[in-house]
BASE-268351 format. One record per residue (C-alpha): residue number from 0; residue in one letter; x, y, z. Coordinates in nm, 4 decimals. Last residue first. Example, Ala and Ser with C-alpha at 12.3 -4.5 7.8 and 13.67 -1.06 7.14 Angstrom:
PADREN | 1 | s | 1.3670 | -0.1060 | 0.7140
PADREN | 0 | a | 1.2300 | -0.4500 | 0.7800
REM end
This chain:
PADREN | 176 | x | -3.5094 | -1.3691 | 2.3290
PADREN | 175 | x | -3.2421 | -1.1067 | 2.3237
PADREN | 174 | x | -3.2049 | -0.8258 | 2.0738
PADREN | 173 | x | -2.8918 | -0.6277 | 1.9999
PADREN | 172 | x | -2.8894 | -0.3238 | 1.7780
PADREN | 171 | x | -2.5865 | -0.1206 | 1.6665
PADREN | 170 | x | -2.5503 | -0.2792 | 1.3229
PADREN | 169 | x | -2.9247 | -0.2626 | 1.2589
PADREN | 168 | x | -3.1195 | -0.5899 | 1.2637
PADREN | 167 | x | -3.3855 | -0.6104 | 0.9952
PADREN | 166 | x | -3.1530 | -0.6191 | 0.6944
PADREN | 165 | x | -2.9342 | -0.8870 | 0.8538
PADREN | 164 | x | -3.2430 | -1.0959 | 0.9254
PADREN | 163 | x | -3.3400 | -1.0895 | 0.5604
PADREN | 162 | x | -2.9814 | -1.1711 | 0.4623
PADREN | 161 | x | -2.9828 | -1.4735 | 0.6933
PADREN | 160 | x | -3.3179 | -1.5848 | 0.5542
PADREN | 159 | x | -3.1833 | -1.5620 | 0.1972
PADREN | 158 | x | -2.8479 | -1.7214 | 0.2851
PADREN | 157 | x | -3.0220 | -2.0281 | 0.4258
PADREN | 156 | x | -3.2325 | -2.0621 | 0.1105
PADREN | 155 | x | -2.9236 | -2.0171 | -0.1044
PADREN | 154 | x | -2.7423 | -2.2896 | 0.0903
PADREN | 153 | x | -3.0347 | -2.5248 | 0.0451
PADREN | 152 | x | -3.0644 | -2.4377 | -0.3255
PADREN | 151 | x | -2.6912 | -2.5002 | -0.3800
PADREN | 150 | x | -2.7058 | -2.8385 | -0.2080
PADREN | 149 | x | -2.6702 | -3.0544 | -0.5208
PADREN | 148 | x | -2.6234 | -3.4216 | -0.4381
PADREN | 147 | x | -2.4918 | -3.6942 | -0.6664
PADREN | 146 | x | -2.6758 | -4.0119 | -0.7511
PADREN | 145 | x | -2.6768 | -4.3912 | -0.7826
PADREN | 144 | x | -2.3569 | -4.5118 | -0.6161
PADREN | 143 | x | -2.5335 | -4.6663 | -0.3167
PADREN | 142 | x | -2.4004 | -4.3922 | -0.0883
PADREN | 141 | x | -2.5084 | -4.1410 | -0.3481
PADREN | 140 | x | -2.8648 | -4.2741 | -0.3245
PADREN | 139 | x | -2.8576 | -4.2249 | 0.0522
PADREN | 138 | x | -2.7253 | -3.8714 | 0.0017
PADREN | 137 | x | -3.0022 | -3.8132 | -0.2514
PADREN | 136 | x | -3.2602 | -3.8876 | 0.0177
PADREN | 135 | x | -3.0848 | -3.6611 | 0.2683
PADREN | 134 | x | -3.0593 | -3.3786 | 0.0144
PADREN | 133 | x | -3.4260 | -3.4135 | -0.0837
PADREN | 132 | x | -3.5391 | -3.4043 | 0.2792
PADREN | 131 | x | -3.3261 | -3.0934 | 0.3383
PADREN | 130 | x | -3.4620 | -2.9283 | 0.0248
PADREN | 129 | x | -3.8195 | -2.9941 | 0.1374
PADREN | 128 | x | -3.7439 | -2.8457 | 0.4796
PADREN | 127 | x | -3.5694 | -2.5464 | 0.3198
PADREN | 126 | x | -3.8605 | -2.4759 | 0.0862
PADREN | 125 | x | -4.1118 | -2.5056 | 0.3702
PADREN | 124 | x | -3.9061 | -2.2751 | 0.5938
PADREN | 123 | x | -3.8467 | -2.0279 | 0.3119
PADREN | 122 | x | -4.2199 | -2.0126 | 0.2375
PADREN | 121 | x | -4.3046 | -1.9650 | 0.6072
PADREN | 120 | x | -4.0459 | -1.6895 | 0.6436
PADREN | 119 | x | -4.1754 | -1.5167 | 0.3307
PADREN | 118 | x | -4.5306 | -1.5293 | 0.4640
PADREN | 117 | x | -4.4231 | -1.3781 | 0.7964
PADREN | 116 | x | -4.2271 | -1.1135 | 0.6074
PADREN | 115 | x | -4.5297 | -1.0145 | 0.4005
PADREN | 114 | x | -4.7531 | -1.0214 | 0.7105
PADREN | 113 | x | -4.5313 | -0.7532 | 0.8704
PADREN | 112 | x | -4.7257 | -0.5672 | 1.1409
PADREN | 111 | x | -4.5161 | -0.2772 | 1.2645
PADREN | 110 | x | -4.3966 | -0.2200 | 1.6213
PADREN | 109 | x | -4.1583 | -0.5131 | 1.5880
PADREN | 108 | x | -4.0830 | -0.7285 | 1.8914
PADREN | 107 | x | -4.2720 | -1.0304 | 1.7614
PADREN | 106 | x | -4.1294 | -0.9923 | 1.4118
PADREN | 105 | x | -3.7744 | -0.9622 | 1.5455
PADREN | 104 | x | -3.8341 | -1.2743 | 1.7527
PADREN | 103 | x | -3.9640 | -1.4580 | 1.4474
PADREN | 102 | x | -3.6527 | -1.3556 | 1.2566
PADREN | 101 | x | -3.4317 | -1.4776 | 1.5428
PADREN | 100 | x | -3.6128 | -1.8097 | 1.5563
PADREN | 99 | x | -3.5698 | -1.8427 | 1.1785
PADREN | 98 | x | -3.2001 | -1.7586 | 1.2058
PADREN | 97 | x | -3.1569 | -2.0243 | 1.4725
PADREN | 96 | x | -3.3481 | -2.2752 | 1.2587
PADREN | 95 | x | -3.1211 | -2.2106 | 0.9612
PADREN | 94 | x | -2.8108 | -2.2440 | 1.1765
PADREN | 93 | x | -2.9296 | -2.5753 | 1.3207
PADREN | 92 | x | -3.0264 | -2.7106 | 0.9775
PADREN | 91 | x | -2.6919 | -2.6063 | 0.8309
PADREN | 90 | x | -2.5073 | -2.7730 | 1.1167
PADREN | 89 | x | -2.7076 | -3.0964 | 1.0709
PADREN | 88 | x | -2.6532 | -3.0895 | 0.6946
PADREN | 87 | x | -2.2792 | -3.0418 | 0.7475
PADREN | 86 | x | -2.2745 | -3.3438 | 0.9780
PADREN | 85 | x | -2.4628 | -3.5460 | 0.7173
PADREN | 84 | x | -2.2017 | -3.4511 | 0.4599
PADREN | 83 | x | -1.9233 | -3.5833 | 0.6828
PADREN | 82 | x | -2.1048 | -3.9151 | 0.7286
PADREN | 81 | x | -2.1899 | -3.9295 | 0.3599
PADREN | 80 | x | -1.8233 | -3.8774 | 0.2676
PADREN | 79 | x | -1.7214 | -4.1604 | 0.5002
PADREN | 78 | x | -1.9835 | -4.3949 | 0.3523
PADREN | 77 | x | -1.8815 | -4.3069 | -0.0042
PADREN | 76 | x | -1.5137 | -4.3746 | 0.0687
PADREN | 75 | x | -1.5984 | -4.7056 | 0.2420
PADREN | 74 | x | -1.8112 | -4.8122 | -0.0539
PADREN | 73 | x | -1.5337 | -4.7092 | -0.2932
PADREN | 72 | x | -1.2730 | -4.9011 | -0.0932
PADREN | 71 | x | -1.4921 | -5.2104 | -0.1122
PADREN | 70 | x | -1.5388 | -5.1610 | -0.4846
PADREN | 69 | x | -1.1601 | -5.1624 | -0.5232
PADREN | 68 | x | -0.8857 | -4.9096 | -0.5976
PADREN | 67 | x | -0.5603 | -5.0937 | -0.6651
PADREN | 66 | x | -0.4472 | -4.8688 | -0.9481
PADREN | 65 | x | -0.6172 | -4.5291 | -0.9567
PADREN | 64 | x | -0.8877 | -4.4662 | -1.2178
PADREN | 63 | x | -1.1644 | -4.5477 | -0.9692
PADREN | 62 | x | -1.0251 | -4.2795 | -0.7380
PADREN | 61 | x | -1.0659 | -4.0146 | -1.0081
PADREN | 60 | x | -1.4227 | -4.1217 | -1.0806
PADREN | 59 | x | -1.5038 | -4.1183 | -0.7095
PADREN | 58 | x | -1.3612 | -3.7672 | -0.6747
PADREN | 57 | x | -1.5492 | -3.6328 | -0.9773
PADREN | 56 | x | -1.8908 | -3.7687 | -0.8711
PADREN | 55 | x | -1.9639 | -3.4763 | -0.6363
PADREN | 54 | x | -2.0568 | -3.5777 | -0.2831
PADREN | 53 | x | -1.8246 | -3.3397 | -0.0957
PADREN | 52 | x | -1.8082 | -3.0812 | -0.3697
PADREN | 51 | x | -2.1049 | -2.8620 | -0.2728
PADREN | 50 | x | -2.0634 | -2.9395 | 0.0943
PADREN | 49 | x | -1.7290 | -2.7578 | 0.0981
PADREN | 48 | x | -1.9214 | -2.4268 | 0.0533
PADREN | 47 | x | -2.1047 | -2.4662 | 0.3843
PADREN | 46 | x | -1.8931 | -2.2430 | 0.6093
PADREN | 45 | x | -1.8888 | -1.9850 | 0.3299
PADREN | 44 | x | -2.2612 | -1.9438 | 0.3951
PADREN | 43 | x | -2.1693 | -1.7098 | 0.6776
PADREN | 42 | x | -2.3432 | -1.7344 | 1.0121
PADREN | 41 | x | -2.0703 | -1.5269 | 1.1766
PADREN | 40 | x | -2.2204 | -1.2142 | 1.0137
PADREN | 39 | x | -2.5507 | -1.2767 | 1.1912
PADREN | 38 | x | -2.3731 | -1.2956 | 1.5273
PADREN | 37 | x | -2.1788 | -0.9777 | 1.4493
PADREN | 36 | x | -2.4977 | -0.7899 | 1.3532
PADREN | 35 | x | -2.6473 | -0.8924 | 1.6836
PADREN | 34 | x | -2.9270 | -1.1256 | 1.7829
PADREN | 33 | x | -2.8329 | -1.2863 | 2.1117
PADREN | 32 | x | -3.0188 | -1.6172 | 2.1393
PADREN | 31 | x | -3.0047 | -1.7392 | 2.4967
PADREN | 30 | x | -3.3695 | -1.8468 | 2.5326
PADREN | 29 | x | -3.3195 | -2.1085 | 2.2594
PADREN | 28 | x | -3.0621 | -2.2954 | 2.4659
PADREN | 27 | x | -3.2639 | -2.2695 | 2.7877
PADREN | 26 | x | -3.5749 | -2.4003 | 2.6122
PADREN | 25 | x | -3.3881 | -2.7067 | 2.4858
PADREN | 24 | x | -3.2279 | -2.7795 | 2.8233
PADREN | 23 | x | -3.5581 | -2.7448 | 3.0103
PADREN | 22 | x | -3.7335 | -2.9707 | 2.7605
PADREN | 21 | x | -3.4653 | -3.2359 | 2.8038
PADREN | 20 | x | -3.4807 | -3.2130 | 3.1816
PADREN | 19 | x | -3.8607 | -3.2461 | 3.1770
PADREN | 18 | x | -3.8425 | -3.5443 | 2.9400
PADREN | 17 | x | -3.5891 | -3.7161 | 3.1668
PADREN | 16 | x | -3.8026 | -3.6522 | 3.4765
PADREN | 15 | x | -4.1094 | -3.7971 | 3.3031
PADREN | 14 | x | -3.9096 | -4.1046 | 3.1999
PADREN | 13 | x | -3.7761 | -4.1527 | 3.5540
PADREN | 12 | x | -4.1263 | -4.1235 | 3.7022
PADREN | 11 | x | -4.2578 | -4.3791 | 3.4517
PADREN | 10 | x | -3.9750 | -4.6198 | 3.5339
PADREN | 9 | x | -4.0237 | -4.5730 | 3.9079
PADREN | 8 | x | -4.3988 | -4.6480 | 3.8723
PADREN | 7 | x | -4.3577 | -4.9568 | 3.6528
PADREN | 6 | x | -4.2499 | -5.1977 | 3.9283
PADREN | 5 | x | -4.5101 | -5.0807 | 4.1811
PADREN | 4 | x | -4.7777 | -5.0873 | 3.9127
PADREN | 3 | x | -4.6798 | -5.4385 | 3.8150
PADREN | 2 | x | -4.6973 | -5.5501 | 4.1803
PADREN | 1 | x | -5.0430 | -5.3953 | 4.2022
PADREN | 0 | x | -5.1704 | -5.6326 | 3.9349
REM end
């Protein structure tokens, strides 16, 4: 019995150390969130416009009409497009969460109580999370040739929270978390 404890103890200590390092890294990244008008402007939705066409059926239909195009090539094409689309979804999710953290920081540092804004943030977060789950599910269906994906609502949701933050942060202001 004690031999098992002696063998497992280093593993448990290593796992605890790894979790502590991971938590430290995550908190350090979120602690360095400069909220400036320039930073908000850099979070443009234009970055995500290519997503709208990435899984559209038009490209597959065009490729099917080309001589020599096979089902295997279509599967590979769909898989590659899904991989790229997934990367865009990850970036969009990161940007959305950064804007949400910034909005929450603005709320915390505000001298006025803003329950309306807090409610709007919560609604946008739930809507975005549902939209993200829907987009990922439809992406899997696209990969099987069963669906296309419309990300316009996700992009609009991101743009709404970004615009809300832009209204709250004056051009000359800079907040740090």
